[in-house]
N, C-alpha and C positions, 0 to 999 in steps of 0.2 A: 484662487480667483476664477478658474474655469467652472468650478462647482457653484460659486456664488452667482455667476452669470446665468448658469443653467437654472438655478432656483428662481432668480428674478424673472427670467423669461417665462418660466412655468407659471409664476404668479400673475404676470401680465396676461398670459393666455387664459387663465381662469377668469380674469376680470372682463375680457372682451369676448369670451366664448370660443376661444381658439380650440380647434379639434386636434391639432398636432400634439403628439405625446412622445416623451423620451422615457420609456418605462423604467429602465435601470436607474436613472437619476431621480425618478419620483420616489423610488424605494430608498435610495441613499439619503443620509441625513447630513446636517451641517457638521455634526461631530463625526470624525472618522471612526468607522466601526472596528471593534476588535474582530480578529479573524482567528478561528481555531479549526485545524484539520485533525480529526480523529481517524487514525489509520490502523486498522487491524491487520493481522498476519495470517494468511491462509484461510480467511473466512469466505465461504462459498456463497453464491447468489441465493441458494436455497437454505442457508443456515439461519435465516432471519424470518421471523414469523410474518413480518410485513410483506415479505416476498413469497409467502405461501407455505412456510414451514408449519407443520402440524404437530410434530413430535417434540419440538422445542418451542418455548415461548420466550421472546426477547422484548419485553414491554418497554424498556427504556430506549433501546434502539428504535423500536416501533414509534415511539413518541417523536423522534426526529424524522423518521420516514413519513409518517402520516400527518405530521404537523408542518411539513415543508414540501419540497419537491422530491418525489420518489421516482428515480430514473429507471426505466426498464431496458435502456440501451447505454448504460454507463460502463466504461471500460478502464481497466488498468492497461498500460502499454505492453506489459509482458506477463507471462504466466509464472515467473519466478521473481523473487523479492528484490535483489540488488538492482536489476534493470528497471523495474517499475518505480522504485524509490528514486533512482537517478532521474527518470523522466519527470516525475512529480515535482522534484526540487528545482530542476533546471529548465523545464519546458522544451527539452530536446529528446527526440526519439532515441532510445537506448542503443539501437543497432548502429547508430552513428559513432558510438564509442566502443572500440574493441575490448575495453576493459570492463564494460558493464555486464558482467556475468556473476554468478553466485560466487562470493568471495570468501576466502578463509579469514580467520580473525587477525591474521598478520598482514593482510594486503594493504598496500599504500592507498592513500586517498585517490579516488578516481574522478572527483569533481575538481576541475582546474580552479585554483584560487582566484583567477581573473575572470571566471565565468559568471554570468548573471544567474541569480537564484531568486526564489520567492523572498527569503528574508532580506537579501541585499536590496531588492527592489523596494520592499516595504520600509527599510531603514532610510531610504531617500525621502520618505514621507513622514519621518519622525516616529516610526514604530519601534517598540522594544520587541526583540525577537528571541524565541526560545524553542528548543527541542527537548522533549522528555520521553525516553523510551528507547526502542530499538533504532540503531543507526545503519550498520551494514553497508556502508559506502567507502570503507577503507579509512585507515588512519596513518599519519606519518608519511614517510617517504620510502618505506620498504625495510627499514631496519630499526624497529621501535624498541626503545628502552622504556619499559612500562613503569619503571621506578622514578622517572622524571616526567615533566610535563610533556604530554604526547600531542604533537602538532606537526603538520596541519591537520585539522579535523573540522567539526561543525563550526567552531568559533572563527575559523579562517575563511568560511564560505558564507558568512552572513549572520550567524547566530550570536546574539549577545550572551546567551546562557545556554548551556547544554548539560544534561545529566542522562547518560546513555549506557547501553551495553554495546560493546564494540561491533559485534556481528550478530549472532543469533544465540538463543538460550542453549542450544545444543553444541555450541562451539566455545573453545577457550579463546581468550581469557574470560573466566567466569567472575568478573568483577564489574562494578559500576565505575564510570569515568565521568567526573564532574568538571566541566571547563578544562578538560585535558589532563586532569589528575585523578589517579585511582583513589576511590573513596575508602578511607579507613586503612590505608596501607601502612604496615609496620616497616620502617626502613631497615630494621634488623632481619627482616624476612623477605628479601627481594623476590620479585616475580620473574620467572623465566618461561618463555613460551616458544614452542616449535611445532610446525606442522609436518616435520620430516622425521625426527628422531626423538624417542622417549628419553627421559632423564634417568640416570642410574638410580635404582631402588624405588622408582615410582610405579605403583600398581596400575594395571590397565584392565578394561572390561574384557579384553580378549584373553589375557593370561590369568586374571583373578575374578572370575564371574561370581565367586562366593562373596565378594565385597560389594556387589551391586544389589540395589533394591528395585531397580528397573532394568529389565533385560533388553539387550539390543537385538534388533532383527537384521539390520544391514547398516553398515557404514559407521555406526556409533560404538566403537569398541576401544577408544584410547583412554585418556586420563579419566579417573573416577572422581567426581565432585558431588558431595551429598548423596552418595549411593548411585549416582547416575553416570554411566559412561558417556564420554563426549567425543566430539571430533577434534583432534589435535591434542598435543601434550602440553602440560603445564606443571610447574613446580613453584612452591613458595606462595606468599601472599595469603596465608591461612586466614588471618583476621579480616581480610578484605573480601573474601569470597562471599558471593551473595547467597541468600536463602531462597531456593526456588519457590517454595510454597508462599513466600511473602513478597514475591516480585510484583504481583499485580497491585498489592497495597502500597508498595514502595513508590511505584510510578504514579499511582493515583494521588498519594499524598503530595508528591512533587508537583503534579499538575495543579492541585488545589492551592498549594502555597504560592505557586507562580502567579496565578490570576489574582490572588489576594494582594500580593506584593506589588503588582504592576497595574492595578486596576485604575489608577488615576491618570494614565496616559494610554494612548492606543497601543495595543499589544498584539503580537502574533504568536500562537503556540502550535507547534506540530507535536501532537500527543500520539506517539507511535506504540501501540499496545503490542504485547508479545503473543497474545492468544489468537487463535488456537494452535499455533506452531508447537512442534515437539521440542523438548519433552513437555508433555501436558501435566502440569503439577498444580492442580487446584488447591487453594487454601483449604484446610479441614472444614471450614464453614460450608464449602460447596461440594465436598466429596459425596458422590452418590446422589446428588440432587436431581440430575437430569435423567437418570436411568439409561443413559447411552454411554456410560463409561467416562473416563477422564476427558475425552474430547468434548463431549456434551457439557460436562461440568465446567470446563474452562470457558466455554461460550457463555454459560449462565453467569460465571464470575465476571467476564468482560462486560456483559450487559449491566450487572450490578454496579460495576465501577463507573460506567457511563452515567447511570442514574445518580450516583453520589456526586459525580463531577457536575452534572447539570444542577443539582441542588445547590452546590457551592456558587455557581453562577447566579442562581436565583437569589440566594442569600446576600450576595454582594451587589445586587441590582445591576447585573451586567448582561442579563439574557436578552434584553430588548435592544441592545446596541452591539450584539455579537453575531456575526455570521459563522455558522458551524457547517463544516463539510465532513461528511462521514463516508469512508470507503474502506476497501481492502486492497492489499498489494497484489494479490493474485487469487486464483480459485482454490478449491478445497482438495485435501488429500486425507485419506484415513490412515493407513499404515505408512508412516514416513520415517521409519527407522527404529522404532521401539515396539515391543509387545505391550500394548496398553489397552487392548480390548476394543479399539476403535472400530475394527471390522466386525468383531463378534457381537458387539452390543449395539451396532448401528440400527438394527431393526428396520422399521419402515421409513426412517429418516432419509431424505434425499438432499445431501449437502449442496449439490449442484442444481437442484430443482429439476427441470426437464431438459437441462442442457447436457451436451455430450462432452466427455473429457474431464479435465480437472487441472490441478497444478501440473506444470511441465508440458501442457498440451497446447497445440495450435487450434484445437476445437474450442467452441464457445466458452465452455466452463473454465478454461484456463485464464481468460482475461475479462469476461463479463462478470462483474462483481456487484455486491451491494453498493449503492451510490446515492446519497441523499444530501440535500442542502436544507438548512433550517435557520430561520431568523424570526424570532417571535415578534409578531405584530407587523412584520414587513413582508415576509414571503407567505403567500396564500397557499394552503394545502392543495396539492395537485399531483397527478401522475403524469409523467412526461415520457414520451417515446423518442424524444430527440436523441440523436447520436452524439455522445460526448466522451471525452477521455480525460484522464488525470493530467495529461500533458498540457491541457488547455487552461489549467488553473493559473499559471503565472501571468499570461496575458490578460485573462479575465479579471483577476484580482488587481492587476495594474490599472485597468479601466475603473474599477470600483474606487480606488484611492486617488484618481486623477493623475496617474503617472503616464508618461508617454513611452515607457519601456515596453517593448514587445520582443518576442522570440519567434523565429520563423515557424517552427513546428507547432507552436502553441497558439491556438486560435482564440480570439476574443469572443467568448460566448457568455458574457456577463448576463445578458437578458435571459438566456436559457437557464443559467444557474439560479437566477432569481425568480424563475417561473413565469416571466412575462412574455416569453417567446418559445415556440416549439421548433424553431429553425436552428437545428444543430449542425454538426459537421455533415459534409457530403461524403467524405471518405476518411479512412483511418488505416494505418498500417499496424498490425499486431505482431507480437514477437513471442517465440518460445524457444529457449535454449539456442539463441542466435539464428533461428530460422524465422522467416516472416511470412505473414498472410495479409490479405487485403479485404477490408470491408468497404463497400460502397452502396449507399442506399440500403435496400433490403437484402443485398447479395454479399456473399463472402466467397473469396477464391483462395485456395491453398495450392501453391505450386508443388511440383513433384520433389520429394526429398527421399534420399536413402535413409535407412534406419528402421528399427523395430516398430511395428504397428502399436504394440503395447509395451509399456514399461512394466515388466512382470513383478518387480520388487514392490511397486506401489499400486499395481493393477489399474493403470490409467491408459486409455487410448490416446496416443500422442499426435495423430494426424499425419504421420508419415505415409507416403504412398509413391509409387513410381509413376502414377498418373495424376493429372490435374484433378482437383476437386472443386466443385462449384455448387453452392447451396443457396436456395431462396429462403432466408430466415423467417420471412413473414408467413410462409406456408409450411415451413419445415424447421421449427426452432431446434429440434433434436438432431438435425443434420443426418437424416437417414437416407436421403435420396440425392445422390451425386448426379447433377444435371450437366456435367461438362461435355459429355459426348452428344447429348441431344440438343444442346444449346451452344454450339461453337461460336456463334456471333457474339453472344454475351460474354463468353469466356475470353474471346479476343479483345473485346472492349475493356474488360476488367484488367487483363494482363497489360495492355497498353498504358492504362492509367496508373497501374501499380509500378511499372518500370519507369514511368516518367518521374516518379518520386524516388523509388528505390534504386534505380539503375539496374544493370545486369550483373551477372556473376554472383547472384545471391543463393543459388542452389547447387547442391553437390551431385545433381543429376544432369546429364546432357539435355539441354532444353529441346523440347519438341517444336517442330515448325507448325504453326497454326495456319491453316489455309482456309 
């Protein structure tokens, strides 16, 4: 009814020459639009040619970026996967949930089943909802029997359909789970999973390196599946184990079948790709295609998958009534646990662009990520400098479908996402491994934290310092000049605004008194 009134009002305004406009509702249609979020894993701001990459070409991702709104200040909430996925789904900052940290494959569900989520909100408006791809938000209540229906999980927090991997490609269990049930499981070969103790007689990457085809660098030396040593121990479920090189095709096919099956009513799809997270296992079609090693190859594979998926939307006549949001869960990392030539073959490629840091980091490259919105014929191509976050999607999409549901941390920025406004957020809290920083306008402030300046295993600057750090990103996007000491008034202003939202007690360093 609200949308009908809005459309009637707009029609009357046209007849009488009214100059008042409601941009987001002009773009919206009388038919509720389909909504698709394509979410990549560890894809950096500079990994996309639309954002300036020269050593990699991503034409299908570029089609979304250059045909819609390409955001230059689009953020994940966290520089690691579980927290940012939690925020996207719930519209709540991850630092508010103590369990929103990188999870093992056996972790319990960290989204409360009574909590509002994007799919729950959309279901109130008649949407069919689905997730296909990576989950990594926990399953069950802490003692999962993988040989029975596993719940609570995606289906208990708003998804009508789910076909997922439980955690990450480098963690057990290495099986697909469809609507809570392991796909292809032989009941005579039950699955056992542990993150504490190996099972008798089961080889590991640490003790049996001769059985591996991919060598581990750090952390990945437990159970071996398909020649790849993983994090965690697993026994059984041989017929159910996934084929790593076919994973991209598996999820692509699932996404294509999903939109074909549900095209006759409004649908929501969260398509969570595994690339370019480790282990990087491109299908043979893409091996060697990038010249940058497996990491580059799987980015080209992901771009191809997106192109094939868009073709399906075109063939099913869905593209003109579908809003597509594209982003990444956090910034890039090269060596993330395996010897896969990511460092050696990176060459001139700059996964983070001109940004400092990367995955795990409080610096910009940890959370500033590729972020695009695309709606054929509705969103006009533009580049936006507006400050936005993935945490804002819930309230913004709620406005799009005429829902009154809002979540406090999630701002309604629908006009910004649709490209009719440049008025984004004024401020945003960013997170990395439970530590938080503050973006306000062109400025970012990082409080003092103990800890190493560089994670030597992955060779990424983390942002830890015993001093306050203050950067003007408009003048210093690479964060080379700490202005905290020469601009104490701005630092005090930032800290006051930050603590108004964050509270105190957030740092492991005794706070300095700012005078």
